[in-house]
C-alpha positions in Angstrom: -4.7 -18.5 -21.4 -3.0 -16.1 -20.6 0.8 -16.5 -18.5 0.5 -15.0 -14.6 2.1 -11.5 -14.0 3.9 -9.8 -11.2 5.1 -6.9 -9.4 7.6 -5.5 -7.9 6.6 -2.0 -6.6 8.9 -0.3 -4.7 8.5 4.4 -3.1 12.5 5.7 -5.2 12.1 8.0 -0.8 15.7 6.3 -0.9 17.5 3.1 -1.5 16.5 -0.1 -1.4 17.9 -2.7 1.6 17.6 -6.3 2.7 13.6 -6.6 2.8 13.2 -5.0 -0.4 16.1 -7.4 -1.7 13.1 -10.5 -0.3 10.1 -9.3 -1.5 12.2 -8.2 -4.9 13.9 -12.1 -5.2 10.3 -13.6 -4.5 8.8 -12.5 -7.0 11.0 -12.6 -9.3 11.5 -16.6 -8.2 7.6 -17.0 -8.8 7.7 -15.7 -12.2 10.6 -17.8 -13.4 8.3 -20.9 -11.5 4.7 -19.9 -13.2 6.0 -19.0 -16.2 4.9 -15.4 -15.7 6.0 -11.8 -16.5 8.0 -9.9 -14.0 7.1 -5.5 -13.7 8.8 -3.3 -11.9 6.1 -0.2 -11.1 8.0 3.2 -9.6 5.6 4.4 -6.6 6.5 7.7 -7.0 3.0 9.8 -5.7 5.2 11.7 -3.5 6.7 14.4 -5.7 8.6 15.1 -2.8 10.4 12.8 -1.2 10.8 10.4 -4.6 13.2 11.8 -7.0 14.7 10.9 -10.5 18.2 10.1 -8.9 16.6 7.7 -6.4 14.6 5.7 -9.4 17.7 5.1 -10.8 19.5 3.5 -8.1 16.3 1.5 -6.9 17.0 0.3 -11.1 20.3 -0.2 -10.4 20.0 -2.3 -7.0 17.7 -4.4 -8.8 19.4 -4.8 -11.7 22.6 -5.6 -9.9 20.1 -8.2 -8.2 20.4 -10.0 -11.9 16.2 -9.3 -12.3 15.1 -8.8 -15.9 11.7 -7.1 -15.9 9.3 -6.1 -18.6 9.3 -2.6 -19.8 8.5 -0.2 -20.1 8.3 1.2 -16.0 4.8 1.8 -15.0 5.6 5.2 -13.0 2.2 6.5 -11.0 3.4 9.8 -11.0 2.3 9.3 -15.2 -1.1 8.3 -13.7 -2.6 11.0 -11.7 -5.2 11.2 -15.1 -6.9 6.8 -14.1 -6.4 7.4 -9.9 -8.6 11.1 -10.2 -11.3 8.5 -12.7 -11.8 6.2 -10.2 -12.3 8.4 -7.0 -14.7 10.0 -9.2 -16.5 6.9 -9.7 -16.4 6.3 -6.0 -17.5 10.5 -5.7 -20.5 9.7 -7.5 -21.4 6.8 -5.2 -21.2 8.4 -2.5 -18.0 7.4 -1.5 -16.0 10.1 -0.6 -16.5 13.5 1.8 -14.0 15.9 2.4 -12.2 16.0 5.6 -10.8 19.0 7.5 -9.0 18.4 10.5 -5.6 17.6 10.7 -2.9 15.1 12.2 -2.3 17.2 14.9 -6.1 18.2 15.5 -7.2 14.3 15.4 -4.7 13.8 17.9 -5.6 16.7 20.3 -9.6 15.7 19.7 -9.5 12.3 20.2 -7.2 12.8 23.3 -10.1 14.5 24.8 -12.6 12.3 23.9 -10.7 9.5 25.5 -10.8 11.2 28.9 -14.4 12.1 28.3 -15.9 9.1 28.0 -13.2 6.6 29.7 -12.0 4.7 27.2 -9.5 4.0 24.5 -10.3 5.7 21.0 -9.8 1.9 18.2 -7.4 2.6 16.1 -6.5 1.3 12.9 -3.9 -2.1 12.4 -1.2 0.3 11.9 -1.6 2.1 15.8 -3.1 5.4 14.2 -6.4 6.8 16.0 -9.6 6.1 13.9 -10.9 9.6 11.9 -13.8 11.2 14.7 -15.5 12.8 11.6 -15.3 16.5 11.3 -18.6 16.3 12.3 -17.7 15.5 15.8 -14.8 18.0 16.4 -16.1 20.9 14.2 -18.6 22.8 13.7 -21.2 23.5 10.9 -19.8 27.0 10.6 -15.7 26.3 11.0 -16.6 23.9 8.1 -18.0 25.8 5.4 -15.1 28.5 6.9 -12.8 25.9 5.5 -14.1 26.0 2.9 -14.6 28.8 1.1 -11.1 29.8 2.8 -9.5 26.7 0.9 -8.2 25.1 3.4 -6.3 21.4 2.8 -8.3 18.3 3.2 -8.2 14.7 2.1 -10.3 12.7 0.4 -11.7 10.0 2.8 -13.9 6.7 2.3 -17.5 6.7 4.2 -16.3 3.3 5.5 -20.2 3.1 6.8 -20.8 3.6 3.3 -18.7 1.3 1.2 -19.8 -1.5 3.5 -23.3 -0.9 2.9 -23.1 -0.9 -0.6 -19.9 -3.8 -0.7 -22.4 -5.8 1.1 -25.4 -5.5 -1.9 -23.1 -6.3 -4.3 -21.4 -9.8 -2.8 -23.3 -12.8 -1.8 -20.6 -13.5 0.2 -18.0 -11.6 2.9 -15.1 -10.0 1.9 -12.7 -11.3 1.5 -9.1 -12.9 0.2 -7.5 -16.1 -1.2 -3.7 -15.6 0.9 -1.5 -18.2 -1.1 1.5 -20.7 0.7 4.1 -18.0 2.1 7.5 -18.8 1.4 9.0 -21.0 3.1 5.6 -23.1 2.2 5.0 -23.3 6.3 1.5 -21.7 6.2 -2.1 -23.4 3.8 -4.3 -21.7 1.4 -6.9 -20.0 3.1 -9.7 -17.5 2.4 -9.4 -14.8 5.1 -11.7 -12.8 5.8 -11.3 -9.4 5.3 -12.3 -7.1 7.6 -12.0 -3.4 6.0 -13.4 -1.4 9.1 -10.7 -1.9 11.0 -9.6 1.2 9.0 -12.2 3.4 9.2 -12.2 6.3 7.0 -9.5 5.5 5.2 -7.0 8.4 2.9 -8.3 8.2 -0.7 -6.5 11.3 -2.2 -4.9 15.0 -0.4 -5.7 18.3 -1.8 -2.3 18.3 -2.9 -1.4 14.7 -3.8 -4.6 13.0 -6.1 -4.0 10.4 -5.3 -3.3 7.2 -2.1 -1.1 4.2 -1.6 -4.1 2.1 -1.5 -5.9 4.0 -4.4 -3.1 3.5 -7.1 -2.2 0.0 -5.9 -5.6 -1.3 -6.5 -6.0 0.6 -10.1 -2.5 0.0 -10.9 -2.8 -3.7 -10.8 -6.0 -4.3 -12.4 -4.2 -1.7 -15.4 -1.2 -4.4 -15.2 -3.2 -7.3 -15.1 -2.1 -8.3 -12.0 -2.1 -11.7 -11.5 -0.4 -12.3 -8.1 0.6 -9.6 -5.7 3.9 -10.8 -3.7 4.7 -8.3 -0.6 5.1 -8.1 2.9 3.6 -9.3 5.8 3.8 -5.1 6.7 0.3 -4.7 4.5 -1.3 -8.0 5.2 -3.8 -5.8 7.5 -4.5 -3.7 4.0 -5.1 -6.0 2.0 -9.0 -5.6 3.6 -8.9 -2.0 2.5 -8.2 -3.2 -1.6 -10.0 -6.0 -1.6 -13.0 -3.8 -1.0 -11.8 -1.1 -3.3 -11.9 -4.1 -5.9 -15.3 -4.2 -5.0 -16.4 -0.9 -5.5 -14.7 -0.3 -8.9 -15.4 -3.5 -10.4 -11.5 -4.2 -10.4 -10.1 -8.4 -10.6 -9.0 -10.0 -7.7 -5.0 -11.4 -7.5 -3.9 -14.1 -5.4 -1.6 -12.3 -2.6 1.2 -14.2 -0.5 2.5 -11.9 2.4 6.1 -12.7 2.4 8.2 -12.9 5.6 9.7 -9.1 7.0 13.4 -8.7 7.0 14.2 -7.4 10.7 17.2 -5.1 11.6 19.5 -5.8 14.2 16.7 -4.2 17.0 13.8 -6.8 15.7 12.1 -4.3 14.5 11.3 -3.5 10.6 14.0 -2.6 8.1 13.6 1.6 7.2 15.3 2.9 4.1 17.2 5.2 6.9 18.6 2.2 8.3 22.2 2.3 6.2 24.0 -0.6 7.0 21.2 -2.9 5.6 21.2 -0.4 2.0 22.0 -2.7 -0.4 24.1 0.0 -2.0 26.1 0.7 0.6 26.9 -3.0 0.8 28.0 -3.6 -2.3 30.3 -1.1 -1.4 31.4 -2.9 0.9 32.2 -5.9 -1.7 28.7 -8.1 -0.9 27.6 -9.8 -4.4 24.5 -10.6 -5.2 24.9 -14.4 -4.3 26.2 -12.9 -0.4 23.1 -11.2 -0.3 20.3 -14.3 -1.3 22.4 -16.0 1.3 21.4 -12.5 4.2 18.1 -12.7 3.2 17.0 -16.6 3.5 17.2 -17.7 0.2 19.3 -20.6 -1.1 21.6 -19.5 -4.4 
């Protein structure tokens, strides 16, 4: 029987903070308890913000925490062909649509539609307004003109068509297996995956050949990930990931979404909050044991 495989997958667009430390340590602890393997994946599809220097800092922080992982490290920027192949498969199924509306145009269109209809436009679980469709905002001539001009675009999943195809591939409703949380207070459960709440999610852009949603499911399958341990902020996104896994015929991992480490203002930590950066804490004399205590993990 193959060993469990876990992964910690940071984006090197800043130094790691306490929230990353919790996630990395939980992955390492679960890998040890299961007698499994721990992998590190560098999620660097954003080639503007992600740099080799920041990647080196991320790996330095993880080594300082005491993590031990298998080599080689997988870098998403080295595997764009894998994501392009998955995108081509979805496109061949008729599930991908080209979208020219910019974020600003979507915001203005939604505001206009809300005013005309007198109702609030639906938003995805992250609070962004659902994509209304180019056809609802741009006329056919404008869409054709942008196409001819090579205007920037996004490739979006046609959610309605994707869900219809998923229904034809499965006898049971789409769901995922959620394991008990890191404190053991939540029982294992089968969670209904409501991908429709996300609308036509972005799969790639003209200048970036993949998105987080697409690359994460491809990477997890390629690396044989059996257990996905990540923050609660990605809980709702799992519905999209399960949908893509079914459409692409990829295996289903087990999931555990752990608590987040809040900042002093009670909100989710960000890489811009230097006072919680591991490098800064280390420079002030913090030890790995102190970091473990600070994120609520007993030594």
